[in-house]
C-alpha positions as a LaTeX table, in Angstrom:
\begin{tabular}{lrrr}
\hline
Residue & $x$ (\AA) & $y$ (\AA) & $z$ (\AA) \\
\hline
Met1 & 104.19 & 96.39 & 105.75 \\
Ser2 & 107.66 & 98.13 & 107.11 \\
Ala3 & 107.68 & 99.95 & 110.23 \\
Thr4 & 108.24 & 103.82 & 110.58 \\
Ile5 & 111.07 & 104.90 & 111.67 \\
Leu6 & 110.72 & 108.02 & 113.50 \\
Gly7 & 114.17 & 110.36 & 113.97 \\
Leu8 & 115.08 & 113.69 & 111.37 \\
Lys9 & 117.72 & 111.71 & 109.99 \\
His10 & 115.01 & 109.75 & 108.12 \\
Asn11 & 112.62 & 112.38 & 107.41 \\
Trp12 & 114.78 & 115.75 & 107.03 \\
Lys13 & 113.08 & 115.84 & 103.96 \\
Gln14 & 109.28 & 116.39 & 105.07 \\
Phe15 & 109.96 & 118.09 & 108.23 \\
Thr16 & 112.61 & 120.77 & 105.85 \\
Leu17 & 108.89 & 120.79 & 103.63 \\
Leu18 & 106.77 & 121.50 & 107.19 \\
Val19 & 109.55 & 124.03 & 108.29 \\
Leu20 & 108.85 & 126.12 & 105.16 \\
Val21 & 105.37 & 125.83 & 105.28 \\
Asn22 & 105.93 & 127.43 & 108.58 \\
Gly23 & 107.90 & 130.15 & 107.42 \\
Leu24 & 105.77 & 130.77 & 104.51 \\
Val25 & 102.57 & 130.96 & 107.51 \\
Gly26 & 104.64 & 133.13 & 108.78 \\
Ala27 & 105.51 & 135.54 & 106.26 \\
Met28 & 102.01 & 136.21 & 105.82 \\
Leu29 & 101.84 & 138.20 & 108.98 \\
Gly30 & 105.19 & 139.84 & 109.06 \\
Met31 & 104.39 & 140.96 & 105.44 \\
Glu32 & 100.65 & 142.37 & 106.86 \\
Arg33 & 103.02 & 144.06 & 109.47 \\
Ser34 & 104.88 & 146.38 & 107.62 \\
Ile35 & 102.35 & 147.04 & 105.34 \\
Phe36 & 99.31 & 147.81 & 107.32 \\
Pro37 & 99.79 & 150.50 & 109.28 \\
Gln38 & 100.42 & 152.53 & 106.90 \\
Phe39 & 97.46 & 151.20 & 104.62 \\
Ala40 & 95.40 & 152.34 & 107.03 \\
Ser41 & 96.94 & 155.90 & 107.74 \\
Gly42 & 96.35 & 156.47 & 103.61 \\
Thr43 & 93.61 & 154.46 & 102.84 \\
Phe44 & 91.11 & 154.34 & 106.37 \\
Gln45 & 92.64 & 157.45 & 107.72 \\
Ile46 & 93.18 & 155.23 & 110.87 \\
Asp47 & 96.05 & 156.30 & 113.27 \\
Ser48 & 98.37 & 153.45 & 112.71 \\
Asn49 & 99.49 & 152.70 & 116.32 \\
Phe50 & 95.31 & 151.54 & 116.80 \\
Ala51 & 95.26 & 149.83 & 113.18 \\
Leu52 & 98.22 & 147.60 & 114.32 \\
Leu53 & 97.17 & 147.09 & 118.54 \\
Ser54 & 93.85 & 146.17 & 116.91 \\
Phe55 & 94.62 & 143.96 & 113.52 \\
Ile56 & 97.06 & 142.20 & 115.63 \\
Thr57 & 95.10 & 141.81 & 118.62 \\
Ala58 & 92.01 & 140.16 & 116.02 \\
Phe59 & 94.54 & 137.86 & 114.98 \\
Gly60 & 96.49 & 136.84 & 118.30 \\
Phe61 & 93.24 & 136.15 & 119.74 \\
Ser62 & 91.64 & 134.34 & 117.25 \\
Lys63 & 94.88 & 132.52 & 116.11 \\
Ala64 & 95.69 & 131.22 & 120.53 \\
Gly65 & 92.11 & 129.82 & 120.49 \\
Thr66 & 92.81 & 128.12 & 117.16 \\
Asn67 & 96.10 & 126.62 & 118.66 \\
Tyr68 & 93.76 & 124.91 & 121.43 \\
Ile69 & 91.77 & 123.71 & 119.36 \\
Thr70 & 93.86 & 122.25 & 116.83 \\
Gly71 & 95.80 & 120.55 & 119.43 \\
Lys72 & 92.59 & 118.93 & 121.28 \\
Phe73 & 91.60 & 118.23 & 118.13 \\
Ala74 & 94.45 & 116.79 & 115.92 \\
Asn75 & 94.29 & 112.92 & 116.90 \\
Arg76 & 90.48 & 112.93 & 116.09 \\
Val77 & 90.41 & 114.83 & 113.08 \\
Gly78 & 94.05 & 114.40 & 111.51 \\
Arg79 & 96.72 & 116.73 & 110.75 \\
Lys80 & 96.54 & 117.05 & 107.45 \\
Lys81 & 92.62 & 118.07 & 107.94 \\
Leu82 & 93.35 & 121.09 & 110.35 \\
Leu83 & 96.01 & 122.13 & 107.43 \\
Val84 & 93.59 & 122.12 & 104.68 \\
Leu85 & 90.75 & 123.35 & 106.11 \\
Gly86 & 94.03 & 126.16 & 107.64 \\
Trp87 & 94.28 & 126.74 & 103.99 \\
Ile88 & 91.04 & 126.93 & 102.74 \\
Ile89 & 90.37 & 129.61 & 105.54 \\
Ala90 & 93.10 & 131.70 & 103.99 \\
Leu91 & 91.62 & 131.38 & 100.60 \\
Pro92 & 89.16 & 134.26 & 101.31 \\
Val93 & 91.88 & 136.67 & 103.05 \\
Pro94 & 93.80 & 138.72 & 100.08 \\
Leu95 & 90.57 & 139.35 & 97.97 \\
Met96 & 89.07 & 140.86 & 101.78 \\
Leu97 & 91.97 & 142.62 & 102.58 \\
Ile98 & 92.61 & 144.28 & 98.78 \\
Phe99 & 88.33 & 145.38 & 98.30 \\
Ala100 & 87.76 & 146.05 & 102.07 \\
Pro101 & 85.55 & 148.79 & 101.74 \\
Asn102 & 86.17 & 149.58 & 105.34 \\
Trp103 & 89.12 & 148.87 & 108.71 \\
Thr104 & 85.96 & 146.42 & 110.11 \\
Phe105 & 86.70 & 144.47 & 107.07 \\
Ile106 & 90.15 & 144.43 & 107.59 \\
Ile107 & 89.75 & 143.27 & 111.18 \\
Leu108 & 87.53 & 140.29 & 109.71 \\
Ala109 & 90.15 & 139.24 & 107.28 \\
Asn110 & 92.75 & 138.92 & 110.16 \\
Ile111 & 90.06 & 136.55 & 111.98 \\
Leu112 & 90.31 & 134.77 & 109.47 \\
Leu113 & 94.37 & 134.90 & 108.95 \\
Gly114 & 93.90 & 134.43 & 112.43 \\
Ile115 & 91.91 & 130.86 & 112.58 \\
Ser116 & 94.48 & 129.97 & 109.64 \\
Gln117 & 97.21 & 130.42 & 110.69 \\
Gly118 & 96.47 & 128.08 & 114.50 \\
Leu119 & 95.07 & 125.75 & 112.13 \\
Thr120 & 98.06 & 125.13 & 110.12 \\
Trp121 & 100.86 & 126.43 & 112.14 \\
Gly122 & 99.42 & 124.16 & 114.60 \\
Ser123 & 99.49 & 120.88 & 112.77 \\
Thr124 & 102.36 & 121.29 & 111.25 \\
Val125 & 103.96 & 121.62 & 114.39 \\
Leu126 & 102.12 & 118.93 & 115.22 \\
Met127 & 103.51 & 116.86 & 111.71 \\
Lys128 & 106.97 & 117.22 & 112.78 \\
Ile129 & 107.45 & 116.56 & 116.21 \\
Asp130 & 105.52 & 112.87 & 114.49 \\
Leu131 & 108.62 & 113.14 & 112.68 \\
Val132 & 111.10 & 113.12 & 114.75 \\
Gly133 & 109.35 & 111.60 & 117.61 \\
Glu134 & 108.19 & 112.72 & 121.32 \\
Lys135 & 110.91 & 113.93 & 124.07 \\
Asp136 & 110.65 & 110.86 & 125.30 \\
Gly137 & 114.26 & 109.20 & 126.86 \\
Asp138 & 115.92 & 108.52 & 123.85 \\
Trp139 & 115.98 & 111.83 & 121.55 \\
Pro140 & 114.87 & 109.21 & 117.67 \\
Trp141 & 117.65 & 111.77 & 115.89 \\
Val142 & 119.85 & 109.68 & 114.23 \\
\hline
\end{tabular}
């Protein structure tokens, strides 16, 4: 059994995959931020400023809490399990957004999205640290 070699040079493929996952996770919220003010005003007759503030607040609080939980339990539960759980939690979100009967449903979908992103984003960041090593004197970058 060979020893694990830390460092970006040796793990650049896995690191790149994790960066891609982070990008896709972030793109979901970016897409939502640009679409939902118009959607709120056109579909639910809600002021776009209120809509933006309400769904970003719901997302932000749920993601912040989940970021903390992810960091706290990553070693006990496992990063991959938290990542997969985050993906599973996000599965109903698109359908909830498409078929939302009212704005409360949109807020609930954003709470799920925040939980999902807290798990996926947090676990991939921890995985990247695992690949390159922690800042502990010398960096194992090369």
